[in-house]
All heavy atoms as TSV, in Angstrom:
chain	resi	resn	atom	element	x	y	z
A	1	LEU	N	N	93.580	79.625	41.690
A	1	LEU	CA	C	93.066	79.315	43.001
A	1	LEU	C	C	93.849	78.207	43.689
A	1	LEU	O	O	93.912	78.186	44.904
A	1	LEU	CB	C	91.596	78.918	42.909
A	1	LEU	CG	C	90.592	80.005	42.542
A	1	LEU	CD1	C	89.203	79.436	42.410
A	1	LEU	CD2	C	90.617	81.144	43.506
A	2	SER	N	N	94.426	77.314	42.919
A	2	SER	CA	C	95.137	76.183	43.525
A	2	SER	C	C	96.333	76.643	44.357
A	2	SER	O	O	96.706	75.977	45.314
A	2	SER	CB	C	95.577	75.195	42.453
A	2	SER	OG	O	96.517	75.794	41.586
A	3	LYS	N	N	96.918	77.779	44.019
A	3	LYS	CA	C	98.059	78.280	44.781
A	3	LYS	C	C	97.649	78.764	46.170
A	3	LYS	O	O	98.485	78.904	47.052
A	3	LYS	CB	C	98.762	79.399	44.019
A	3	LYS	CG	C	99.439	78.900	42.764
A	3	LYS	CD	C	100.201	79.989	42.075
A	3	LYS	CE	C	100.865	79.433	40.833
A	3	LYS	NZ	N	101.729	80.405	40.191
A	4	LEU	N	N	96.363	79.014	46.364
A	4	LEU	CA	C	95.870	79.475	47.657
A	4	LEU	C	C	95.528	78.334	48.603
A	4	LEU	O	O	95.292	78.554	49.780
A	4	LEU	CB	C	94.644	80.364	47.459
A	4	LEU	CG	C	94.894	81.663	46.713
A	4	LEU	CD1	C	93.583	82.347	46.395
A	4	LEU	CD2	C	95.780	82.574	47.531
A	5	LYS	N	N	95.527	77.105	48.109
A	5	LYS	CA	C	95.147	75.955	48.936
A	5	LYS	C	C	96.030	75.822	50.169
A	5	LYS	O	O	95.549	75.457	51.239
A	5	LYS	CB	C	95.169	74.667	48.117
A	5	LYS	CG	C	93.932	74.494	47.282
A	5	LYS	CD	C	93.868	73.092	46.705
A	5	LYS	CE	C	92.635	72.918	45.886
A	5	LYS	NZ	N	91.473	72.565	46.665
A	6	THR	N	N	97.304	76.125	50.044
A	6	THR	CA	C	98.210	76.031	51.192
A	6	THR	C	C	97.754	76.954	52.312
A	6	THR	O	O	97.724	76.563	53.480
A	6	THR	CB	C	99.655	76.385	50.774
A	6	THR	OG1	O	100.051	75.510	49.729
A	6	THR	CG2	C	100.602	76.247	51.933
A	7	LEU	N	N	97.382	78.166	51.973
A	7	LEU	CA	C	96.927	79.119	52.980
A	7	LEU	C	C	95.602	78.690	53.597
A	7	LEU	O	O	95.471	78.614	54.820
A	7	LEU	CB	C	96.763	80.519	52.373
A	7	LEU	CG	C	96.024	81.540	53.235
A	7	LEU	CD1	C	96.827	81.889	54.481
A	7	LEU	CD2	C	95.706	82.789	52.436
A	8	VAL	N	N	94.621	78.388	52.772
A	8	VAL	CA	C	93.283	78.141	53.294
A	8	VAL	C	C	93.157	76.806	54.014
A	8	VAL	O	O	92.264	76.633	54.848
A	8	VAL	CB	C	92.194	78.276	52.197
A	8	VAL	CG1	C	92.216	79.661	51.592
A	8	VAL	CG2	C	92.301	77.203	51.147
A	9	ASN	N	N	94.034	75.863	53.727
A	9	ASN	CA	C	93.941	74.553	54.363
A	9	ASN	C	C	94.936	74.358	55.501
A	9	ASN	O	O	94.976	73.286	56.102
A	9	ASN	CB	C	94.086	73.449	53.318
A	9	ASN	CG	C	92.877	73.403	52.400
A	9	ASN	OD1	O	91.757	73.554	52.850
A	9	ASN	ND2	N	93.107	73.221	51.113
A	10	ASN	N	N	95.721	75.370	55.810
A	10	ASN	CA	C	96.609	75.329	56.960
A	10	ASN	C	C	95.911	76.105	58.078
A	10	ASN	O	O	95.781	77.327	58.010
A	10	ASN	CB	C	97.953	75.962	56.599
A	10	ASN	CG	C	98.914	75.960	57.768
A	10	ASN	OD1	O	98.609	76.444	58.845
A	10	ASN	ND2	N	100.092	75.416	57.528
A	11	LYS	N	N	95.449	75.380	59.098
A	11	LYS	CA	C	94.625	76.006	60.139
A	11	LYS	C	C	95.321	77.187	60.795
A	11	LYS	O	O	94.715	78.242	60.994
A	11	LYS	CB	C	94.219	74.978	61.183
A	11	LYS	CG	C	93.356	75.589	62.282
A	11	LYS	CD	C	92.759	74.561	63.176
A	11	LYS	CE	C	92.022	75.112	64.361
A	11	LYS	NZ	N	91.397	76.395	64.274
A	12	ARG	N	N	96.582	77.051	61.134
A	12	ARG	CA	C	97.291	78.134	61.808
A	12	ARG	C	C	97.398	79.366	60.927
A	12	ARG	O	O	97.124	80.493	61.350
A	12	ARG	CB	C	98.684	77.667	62.251
A	12	ARG	CG	C	99.320	78.602	63.258
A	12	ARG	CD	C	100.660	78.110	63.689
A	12	ARG	NE	N	101.604	78.690	62.724
A	12	ARG	CZ	C	102.804	78.254	62.482
A	12	ARG	NH1	N	103.259	77.193	63.102
A	12	ARG	NH2	N	103.584	78.837	61.618
A	13	GLN	N	N	97.754	79.169	59.667
A	13	GLN	CA	C	97.860	80.293	58.738
A	13	GLN	C	C	96.490	80.916	58.475
A	13	GLN	O	O	96.347	82.137	58.439
A	13	GLN	CB	C	98.476	79.845	57.409
A	13	GLN	CG	C	99.945	79.582	57.485
A	13	GLN	CD	C	100.509	79.160	56.139
A	13	GLN	OE1	O	99.775	78.809	55.212
A	13	GLN	NE2	N	101.818	79.194	56.018
A	14	TRP	N	N	95.483	80.083	58.287
A	14	TRP	CA	C	94.142	80.582	58.006
A	14	TRP	C	C	93.600	81.379	59.195
A	14	TRP	O	O	93.007	82.436	59.027
A	14	TRP	CB	C	93.199	79.434	57.640
A	14	TRP	CG	C	91.842	79.924	57.288
A	14	TRP	CD1	C	90.702	79.727	57.997
A	14	TRP	CD2	C	91.477	80.734	56.169
A	14	TRP	NE1	N	89.643	80.352	57.379
A	14	TRP	CE2	C	90.098	80.987	56.247
A	14	TRP	CE3	C	92.186	81.275	55.096
A	14	TRP	CZ2	C	89.407	81.742	55.319
A	14	TRP	CZ3	C	91.504	82.034	54.159
A	14	TRP	CH2	C	90.138	82.260	54.273
A	15	ASP	N	N	93.815	80.858	60.412
A	15	ASP	CA	C	93.362	81.577	61.606
A	15	ASP	C	C	94.065	82.920	61.748
A	15	ASP	O	O	93.429	83.926	62.092
A	15	ASP	CB	C	93.586	80.732	62.856
A	15	ASP	CG	C	92.634	79.539	62.940
A	15	ASP	OD1	O	91.636	79.497	62.180
A	15	ASP	OD2	O	92.901	78.651	63.774
A	16	ALA	N	N	95.358	82.956	61.476
A	16	ALA	CA	C	96.111	84.217	61.549
A	16	ALA	C	C	95.611	85.195	60.486
A	16	ALA	O	O	95.442	86.394	60.756
A	16	ALA	CB	C	97.604	83.950	61.371
A	17	PHE	N	N	95.360	84.700	59.294
A	17	PHE	CA	C	94.840	85.534	58.214
A	17	PHE	C	C	93.474	86.111	58.585
A	17	PHE	O	O	93.220	87.304	58.416
A	17	PHE	CB	C	94.757	84.697	56.930
A	17	PHE	CG	C	94.281	85.448	55.721
A	17	PHE	CD1	C	95.047	86.450	55.161
A	17	PHE	CD2	C	93.068	85.133	55.126
A	17	PHE	CE1	C	94.618	87.146	54.029
A	17	PHE	CE2	C	92.631	85.814	53.997
A	17	PHE	CZ	C	93.402	86.819	53.454
A	18	ASN	N	N	92.605	85.275	59.140
A	18	ASN	CA	C	91.284	85.735	59.560
A	18	ASN	C	C	91.372	86.753	60.688
A	18	ASN	O	O	90.597	87.704	60.721
A	18	ASN	CB	C	90.406	84.559	59.974
A	18	ASN	CG	C	89.591	84.045	58.826
A	18	ASN	OD1	O	88.757	84.757	58.288
A	18	ASN	ND2	N	89.843	82.813	58.432
A	19	SER	N	N	92.293	86.557	61.604
A	19	SER	CA	C	92.478	87.525	62.688
A	19	SER	C	C	92.908	88.873	62.128
A	19	SER	O	O	92.432	89.926	62.582
A	19	SER	CB	C	93.524	87.024	63.681
A	19	SER	OG	O	93.034	85.916	64.381
A	20	TYR	N	N	93.794	88.841	61.154
A	20	TYR	CA	C	94.232	90.084	60.510
A	20	TYR	C	C	93.055	90.761	59.794
A	20	TYR	O	O	92.873	91.971	59.894
A	20	TYR	CB	C	95.374	89.813	59.533
A	20	TYR	CG	C	95.743	91.036	58.740
A	20	TYR	CD1	C	96.430	92.086	59.344
A	20	TYR	CD2	C	95.380	91.164	57.408
A	20	TYR	CE1	C	96.756	93.231	58.635
A	20	TYR	CE2	C	95.696	92.300	56.691
A	20	TYR	CZ	C	96.381	93.325	57.303
A	20	TYR	OH	O	96.688	94.460	56.594
A	21	ILE	N	N	92.255	89.980	59.096
A	21	ILE	CA	C	91.082	90.545	58.413
A	21	ILE	C	C	90.126	91.170	59.427
A	21	ILE	O	O	89.651	92.289	59.223
A	21	ILE	CB	C	90.361	89.469	57.570
A	21	ILE	CG1	C	91.218	89.078	56.369
A	21	ILE	CG2	C	89.011	89.982	57.081
A	21	ILE	CD1	C	90.677	87.917	55.573
A	22	ASP	N	N	89.867	90.458	60.517
A	22	ASP	CA	C	88.968	90.989	61.553
A	22	ASP	C	C	89.496	92.306	62.113
A	22	ASP	O	O	88.734	93.263	62.293
A	22	ASP	CB	C	88.788	89.977	62.683
A	22	ASP	CG	C	87.965	88.771	62.270
A	22	ASP	OD1	O	87.200	88.864	61.288
A	22	ASP	OD2	O	88.106	87.715	62.935
A	23	TRP	N	N	90.789	92.359	62.386
A	23	TRP	CA	C	91.410	93.581	62.908
A	23	TRP	C	C	91.266	94.722	61.899
A	23	TRP	O	O	90.933	95.851	62.259
A	23	TRP	CB	C	92.882	93.332	63.231
A	23	TRP	CG	C	93.598	94.538	63.721
A	23	TRP	CD1	C	93.607	95.028	64.999
A	23	TRP	CD2	C	94.402	95.431	62.945
A	23	TRP	NE1	N	94.385	96.172	65.053
A	23	TRP	CE2	C	94.878	96.439	63.806
A	23	TRP	CE3	C	94.771	95.471	61.597
A	23	TRP	CZ2	C	95.688	97.470	63.370
A	23	TRP	CZ3	C	95.581	96.502	61.177
A	23	TRP	CH2	C	96.027	97.484	62.053
A	24	THR	N	N	91.484	94.426	60.628
A	24	THR	CA	C	91.376	95.439	59.586
A	24	THR	C	C	89.940	95.925	59.426
A	24	THR	O	O	89.698	97.119	59.203
A	24	THR	CB	C	91.924	94.900	58.246
A	24	THR	OG1	O	93.239	94.375	58.461
A	24	THR	CG2	C	92.017	95.981	57.205
A	25	ILE	N	N	88.970	95.025	59.564
A	25	ILE	CA	C	87.560	95.425	59.507
A	25	ILE	C	C	87.249	96.401	60.636
A	25	ILE	O	O	86.578	97.419	60.421
A	25	ILE	CB	C	86.630	94.191	59.551
A	25	ILE	CG1	C	86.697	93.430	58.227
A	25	ILE	CG2	C	85.181	94.598	59.856
A	25	ILE	CD1	C	85.968	92.091	58.232
A	26	VAL	N	N	87.743	96.121	61.827
A	26	VAL	CA	C	87.522	97.021	62.967
A	26	VAL	C	C	88.105	98.403	62.664
A	26	VAL	O	O	87.483	99.424	62.953
A	26	VAL	CB	C	88.121	96.427	64.262
A	26	VAL	CG1	C	88.159	97.454	65.382
A	26	VAL	CG2	C	87.336	95.199	64.687
A	27	GLN	N	N	89.286	98.436	62.060
A	27	GLN	CA	C	89.914	99.711	61.705
A	27	GLN	C	C	89.065	100.463	60.681
A	27	GLN	O	O	88.872	101.679	60.786
A	27	GLN	CB	C	91.325	99.489	61.144
A	27	GLN	CG	C	92.275	98.792	62.086
A	27	GLN	CD	C	92.418	99.509	63.408
A	27	GLN	OE1	O	92.658	100.701	63.455
A	27	GLN	NE2	N	92.229	98.783	64.489
A	28	GLN	N	N	88.550	99.754	59.694
A	28	GLN	CA	C	87.720	100.386	58.666
A	28	GLN	C	C	86.391	100.867	59.254
A	28	GLN	O	O	85.875	101.915	58.863
A	28	GLN	CB	C	87.472	99.429	57.508
A	28	GLN	CG	C	88.672	99.195	56.633
A	28	GLN	CD	C	89.131	100.455	55.927
A	28	GLN	OE1	O	88.348	101.299	55.505
A	28	GLN	NE2	N	90.434	100.598	55.805
A	29	GLN	N	N	85.842	100.110	60.197
A	29	GLN	CA	C	84.595	100.528	60.834
A	29	GLN	C	C	84.807	101.809	61.643
A	29	GLN	O	O	83.950	102.702	61.631
A	29	GLN	CB	C	84.051	99.415	61.734
A	29	GLN	CG	C	83.456	98.272	60.939
A	29	GLN	CD	C	83.089	97.070	61.786
A	29	GLN	OE1	O	83.675	96.813	62.825
A	29	GLN	NE2	N	82.124	96.302	61.298
A	30	ALA	N	N	85.940	101.904	62.314
A	30	ALA	CA	C	86.256	103.125	63.064
A	30	ALA	C	C	86.388	104.300	62.110
A	30	ALA	O	O	85.888	105.400	62.380
A	30	ALA	CB	C	87.538	102.932	63.864
A	31	SER	N	N	87.040	104.064	60.989
A	31	SER	CA	C	87.188	105.109	59.975
A	31	SER	C	C	85.819	105.527	59.440
A	31	SER	O	O	85.547	106.715	59.256
A	31	SER	CB	C	88.067	104.592	58.839
A	31	SER	OG	O	88.109	105.499	57.775
A	32	LEU	N	N	84.960	104.557	59.217
A	32	LEU	CA	C	83.613	104.814	58.719
A	32	LEU	C	C	82.818	105.666	59.711
A	32	LEU	O	O	82.150	106.633	59.329
A	32	LEU	CB	C	82.903	103.482	58.468
A	32	LEU	CG	C	81.482	103.501	57.939
A	32	LEU	CD1	C	81.411	104.198	56.595
A	32	LEU	CD2	C	80.957	102.082	57.811
A	33	GLU	N	N	82.916	105.323	60.984
A	33	GLU	CA	C	82.174	106.053	62.016
A	33	GLU	C	C	82.634	107.503	62.146
A	33	GLU	O	O	81.846	108.376	62.487
A	33	GLU	CB	C	82.317	105.341	63.359
A	33	GLU	CG	C	81.593	104.013	63.408
A	33	GLU	CD	C	81.939	103.191	64.634
A	33	GLU	OE1	O	82.789	103.627	65.441
A	33	GLU	OE2	O	81.367	102.100	64.782
A	34	GLN	N	N	83.915	107.753	61.878
A	34	GLN	CA	C	84.472	109.090	62.057
A	34	GLN	C	C	84.444	109.920	60.778
A	34	GLN	O	O	84.771	111.099	60.800
A	34	GLN	CB	C	85.909	108.985	62.571
A	34	GLN	CG	C	85.993	108.329	63.929
A	34	GLN	CD	C	87.411	107.975	64.313
A	34	GLN	OE1	O	88.353	108.282	63.609
A	34	GLN	NE2	N	87.560	107.317	65.453
A	35	SER	N	N	84.040	109.300	59.693
A	35	SER	CA	C	84.075	109.961	58.397
A	35	SER	C	C	82.998	111.018	58.266
A	35	SER	O	O	81.848	110.813	58.656
A	35	SER	CB	C	83.886	108.928	57.300
A	35	SER	OG	O	84.851	109.045	56.327
A	36	THR	N	N	83.376	112.147	57.684
A	36	THR	CA	C	82.394	113.200	57.402
A	36	THR	C	C	82.276	113.425	55.898
A	36	THR	O	O	81.397	114.132	55.444
A	36	THR	CB	C	82.806	114.524	58.081
A	36	THR	OG1	O	84.110	114.888	57.645
A	36	THR	CG2	C	82.793	114.380	59.596
A	37	ASP	N	N	83.142	112.813	55.149
A	37	ASP	CA	C	83.196	112.955	53.690
A	37	ASP	C	C	82.567	111.719	53.058
A	37	ASP	O	O	82.932	110.589	53.384
A	37	ASP	CB	C	84.663	113.097	53.272
A	37	ASP	CG	C	84.851	113.270	51.785
A	37	ASP	OD1	O	84.022	112.765	51.003
A	37	ASP	OD2	O	85.840	113.893	51.392
A	38	LEU	N	N	81.614	111.923	52.163
A	38	LEU	CA	C	80.911	110.811	51.530
A	38	LEU	C	C	81.851	109.880	50.765
A	38	LEU	O	O	81.652	108.664	50.752
A	38	LEU	CB	C	79.812	111.342	50.609
A	38	LEU	CG	C	78.735	110.361	50.188
A	38	LEU	CD1	C	78.094	109.683	51.391
A	38	LEU	CD2	C	77.697	111.053	49.350
A	39	VAL	N	N	82.891	110.425	50.167
A	39	VAL	CA	C	83.865	109.591	49.442
A	39	VAL	C	C	84.543	108.633	50.411
A	39	VAL	O	O	84.682	107.431	50.135
A	39	VAL	CB	C	84.901	110.462	48.704
A	39	VAL	CG1	C	86.016	109.620	48.125
A	39	VAL	CG2	C	84.225	111.265	47.596
A	40	ASN	N	N	84.944	109.132	51.572
A	40	ASN	CA	C	85.596	108.279	52.573
A	40	ASN	C	C	84.641	107.225	53.120
A	40	ASN	O	O	85.050	106.097	53.402
A	40	ASN	CB	C	86.154	109.128	53.714
A	40	ASN	CG	C	87.338	109.971	53.277
A	40	ASN	OD1	O	88.010	109.661	52.304
A	40	ASN	ND2	N	87.566	111.049	53.983
A	41	VAL	N	N	83.379	107.583	53.254
A	41	VAL	CA	C	82.368	106.619	53.704
A	41	VAL	C	C	82.278	105.478	52.701
A	41	VAL	O	O	82.312	104.303	53.071
A	41	VAL	CB	C	80.991	107.304	53.883
A	41	VAL	CG1	C	79.890	106.270	54.050
A	41	VAL	CG2	C	81.018	108.255	55.061
A	42	HIS	N	N	82.182	105.810	51.428
A	42	HIS	CA	C	82.078	104.777	50.387
A	42	HIS	C	C	83.338	103.929	50.312
A	42	HIS	O	O	83.260	102.714	50.099
A	42	HIS	CB	C	81.775	105.410	49.028
A	42	HIS	CG	C	80.388	105.942	48.931
A	42	HIS	ND1	N	80.041	106.975	48.097
A	42	HIS	CD2	C	79.247	105.585	49.559
A	42	HIS	CE1	C	78.756	107.224	48.223
A	42	HIS	NE2	N	78.251	106.392	49.110
A	43	GLN	N	N	84.501	104.532	50.501
A	43	GLN	CA	C	85.752	103.768	50.486
A	43	GLN	C	C	85.796	102.779	51.641
A	43	GLN	O	O	86.171	101.616	51.457
A	43	GLN	CB	C	86.951	104.706	50.535
A	43	GLN	CG	C	87.188	105.443	49.244
A	43	GLN	CD	C	88.303	106.474	49.351
A	43	GLN	OE1	O	88.677	106.919	50.433
A	43	GLN	NE2	N	88.827	106.865	48.205
A	44	ALA	N	N	85.413	103.222	52.822
A	44	ALA	CA	C	85.416	102.332	53.987
A	44	ALA	C	C	84.396	101.211	53.803
A	44	ALA	O	O	84.678	100.048	54.120
A	44	ALA	CB	C	85.125	103.127	55.261
A	45	GLN	N	N	83.224	101.547	53.278
A	45	GLN	CA	C	82.207	100.514	53.030
A	45	GLN	C	C	82.722	99.478	52.031
A	45	GLN	O	O	82.520	98.282	52.216
A	45	GLN	CB	C	80.921	101.145	52.515
A	45	GLN	CG	C	80.143	101.892	53.556
A	45	GLN	CD	C	78.938	102.622	52.976
A	45	GLN	OE1	O	78.944	103.046	51.827
A	45	GLN	NE2	N	77.913	102.783	53.792
A	46	GLY	N	N	83.373	99.946	50.985
A	46	GLY	CA	C	83.923	99.033	49.984
A	46	GLY	C	C	85.011	98.155	50.560
A	46	GLY	O	O	85.087	96.954	50.257
A	47	ALA	N	N	85.858	98.737	51.398
A	47	ALA	CA	C	86.928	97.962	52.030
A	47	ALA	C	C	86.347	96.876	52.929
A	47	ALA	O	O	86.794	95.722	52.890
A	47	ALA	CB	C	87.852	98.885	52.824
A	48	ILE	N	N	85.344	97.234	53.711
A	48	ILE	CA	C	84.712	96.256	54.608
A	48	ILE	C	C	84.058	95.137	53.798
A	48	ILE	O	O	84.181	93.957	54.133
A	48	ILE	CB	C	83.693	96.945	55.537
A	48	ILE	CG1	C	84.433	97.846	56.530
A	48	ILE	CG2	C	82.837	95.919	56.263
A	48	ILE	CD1	C	83.538	98.802	57.299
A	49	TYR	N	N	83.403	95.500	52.710
A	49	TYR	CA	C	82.779	94.496	51.840
A	49	TYR	C	C	83.819	93.498	51.324
A	49	TYR	O	O	83.624	92.277	51.388
A	49	TYR	CB	C	82.066	95.179	50.668
A	49	TYR	CG	C	81.587	94.202	49.622
A	49	TYR	CD1	C	80.404	93.480	49.815
A	49	TYR	CD2	C	82.316	93.981	48.463
A	49	TYR	CE1	C	79.968	92.570	48.871
A	49	TYR	CE2	C	81.885	93.066	47.516
A	49	TYR	CZ	C	80.716	92.357	47.719
A	49	TYR	OH	O	80.300	91.446	46.789
A	50	MET	N	N	84.934	94.021	50.819
A	50	MET	CA	C	85.960	93.137	50.255
A	50	MET	C	C	86.647	92.301	51.335
A	50	MET	O	O	86.971	91.130	51.109
A	50	MET	CB	C	87.002	93.952	49.480
A	50	MET	CG	C	86.475	94.510	48.172
A	50	MET	SD	S	85.635	93.284	47.120
A	50	MET	CE	C	86.933	92.112	46.821
A	51	LEU	N	N	86.872	92.872	52.500
A	51	LEU	CA	C	87.478	92.114	53.597
A	51	LEU	C	C	86.562	90.964	54.018
A	51	LEU	O	O	87.029	89.844	54.248
A	51	LEU	CB	C	87.766	93.030	54.782
A	51	LEU	CG	C	88.921	94.008	54.548
A	51	LEU	CD1	C	88.872	95.155	55.552
A	51	LEU	CD2	C	90.257	93.278	54.629
A	52	ARG	N	N	85.278	91.226	54.086
A	52	ARG	CA	C	84.338	90.150	54.435
A	52	ARG	C	C	84.299	89.088	53.339
A	52	ARG	O	O	84.142	87.901	53.615
A	52	ARG	CB	C	82.958	90.724	54.699
A	52	ARG	CG	C	82.933	91.490	56.007
A	52	ARG	CD	C	81.545	91.813	56.468
A	52	ARG	NE	N	81.602	92.410	57.797
A	52	ARG	CZ	C	80.893	93.440	58.182
A	52	ARG	NH1	N	80.033	93.988	57.356
A	52	ARG	NH2	N	81.011	93.916	59.397
A	53	LYS	N	N	84.441	89.517	52.099
A	53	LYS	CA	C	84.480	88.563	50.983
A	53	LYS	C	C	85.721	87.667	51.100
A	53	LYS	O	O	85.648	86.468	50.818
A	53	LYS	CB	C	84.480	89.315	49.658
A	53	LYS	CG	C	84.386	88.411	48.453
A	53	LYS	CD	C	83.384	88.953	47.469
A	53	LYS	CE	C	83.339	88.141	46.220
A	53	LYS	NZ	N	82.606	86.897	46.376
A	54	LEU	N	N	86.845	88.234	51.536
A	54	LEU	CA	C	88.061	87.441	51.725
A	54	LEU	C	C	87.868	86.345	52.769
A	54	LEU	O	O	88.503	85.296	52.697
A	54	LEU	CB	C	89.233	88.335	52.133
A	54	LEU	CG	C	89.920	89.090	51.013
A	54	LEU	CD1	C	90.931	90.073	51.581
A	54	LEU	CD2	C	90.604	88.123	50.055
A	55	LYS	N	N	86.998	86.584	53.734
A	55	LYS	CA	C	86.751	85.581	54.757
A	55	LYS	C	C	86.076	84.337	54.182
A	55	LYS	O	O	86.094	83.281	54.795
A	55	LYS	CB	C	85.928	86.170	55.899
A	55	LYS	CG	C	86.730	87.188	56.713
A	55	LYS	CD	C	85.973	87.727	57.882
A	55	LYS	CE	C	85.788	86.720	58.946
A	55	LYS	NZ	N	86.740	86.689	60.025
A	56	THR	N	N	85.517	84.428	52.980
A	56	THR	CA	C	84.898	83.270	52.329
A	56	THR	C	C	85.865	82.581	51.363
A	56	THR	O	O	85.480	81.659	50.649
A	56	THR	CB	C	83.619	83.682	51.559
A	56	THR	OG1	O	83.979	84.512	50.449
A	56	THR	CG2	C	82.639	84.410	52.459
A	57	LEU	N	N	87.098	83.031	51.358
A	57	LEU	CA	C	88.094	82.513	50.412
A	57	LEU	C	C	88.285	81.006	50.536
A	57	LEU	O	O	88.396	80.313	49.530
A	57	LEU	CB	C	89.435	83.234	50.628
A	57	LEU	CG	C	90.560	82.902	49.674
A	57	LEU	CD1	C	90.196	83.303	48.249
A	57	LEU	CD2	C	91.831	83.615	50.103
A	58	ARG	N	N	88.298	80.492	51.750
A	58	ARG	CA	C	88.494	79.052	51.959
A	58	ARG	C	C	87.429	78.254	51.203
A	58	ARG	O	O	87.736	77.314	50.477
A	58	ARG	CB	C	88.458	78.727	53.442
A	58	ARG	CG	C	88.480	77.229	53.715
A	58	ARG	CD	C	88.320	76.947	55.173
A	58	ARG	NE	N	89.633	76.751	55.750
A	58	ARG	CZ	C	89.865	76.638	57.029
A	58	ARG	NH1	N	88.890	76.731	57.900
A	58	ARG	NH2	N	91.089	76.426	57.464
A	59	ASP	N	N	86.170	78.648	51.373
A	59	ASP	CA	C	85.086	77.941	50.686
A	59	ASP	C	C	85.229	78.061	49.175
A	59	ASP	O	O	85.004	77.102	48.444
A	59	ASP	CB	C	83.732	78.483	51.130
A	59	ASP	CG	C	83.443	78.202	52.598
A	59	ASP	OD1	O	84.004	77.224	53.143
A	59	ASP	OD2	O	82.677	78.975	53.192
A	60	GLU	N	N	85.579	79.242	48.715
A	60	GLU	CA	C	85.740	79.474	47.274
A	60	GLU	C	C	86.839	78.596	46.681
A	60	GLU	O	O	86.652	77.939	45.655
A	60	GLU	CB	C	86.062	80.954	47.042
A	60	GLU	CG	C	86.154	81.355	45.617
A	60	GLU	CD	C	84.808	81.493	44.940
A	60	GLU	OE1	O	83.795	81.677	45.639
A	60	GLU	OE2	O	84.761	81.382	43.700
A	61	VAL	N	N	87.979	78.571	47.342
A	61	VAL	CA	C	89.123	77.784	46.843
A	61	VAL	C	C	88.797	76.297	46.871
A	61	VAL	O	O	89.050	75.581	45.904
A	61	VAL	CB	C	90.398	78.077	47.678
A	61	VAL	CG1	C	91.503	77.079	47.367
A	61	VAL	CG2	C	90.887	79.490	47.404
A	62	ASN	N	N	88.235	75.825	47.963
A	62	ASN	CA	C	87.977	74.384	48.106
A	62	ASN	C	C	86.812	73.911	47.245
A	62	ASN	O	O	86.749	72.736	46.903
A	62	ASN	CB	C	87.758	74.031	49.573
A	62	ASN	CG	C	89.059	74.074	50.338
A	62	ASN	OD1	O	90.122	73.821	49.785
A	62	ASN	ND2	N	88.993	74.417	51.616
A	63	SER	N	N	85.913	74.807	46.864
A	63	SER	CA	C	84.795	74.364	46.025
A	63	SER	C	C	85.173	74.306	44.536
A	63	SER	O	O	84.450	73.732	43.748
A	63	SER	CB	C	83.597	75.308	46.205
A	63	SER	OG	O	83.853	76.563	45.620
A	64	HIS	N	N	86.323	74.896	44.196
A	64	HIS	CA	C	86.742	74.895	42.794
A	64	HIS	C	C	87.883	73.918	42.530
A	64	HIS	O	O	88.604	74.056	41.556
A	64	HIS	CB	C	87.174	76.299	42.365
A	64	HIS	CG	C	85.999	77.187	42.110
A	64	HIS	ND1	N	85.361	77.867	43.123
A	64	HIS	CD2	C	85.347	77.492	40.982
A	64	HIS	CE1	C	84.376	78.561	42.621
A	64	HIS	NE2	N	84.329	78.360	41.329
A	65	GLY	N	N	88.070	73.010	43.395
A	65	GLY	CA	C	89.075	72.137	42.961
A	65	GLY	C	C	89.787	71.256	43.809
A	65	GLY	O	O	90.645	70.586	43.540
């Protein structure tokens, strides 16, 4: 986790990373809305879950050290 401190504590990098995550979530939500296959629905849901979890990375890294 210590190797991630540079990313999470650099405001410009962290903001850019979060913007990318937000954009990717929007893409996954569009995929989810258009999906007719249950497998694709579950994949999009899982992707959105993990992307949202990444948004908590700063707190996770800073609370461990």
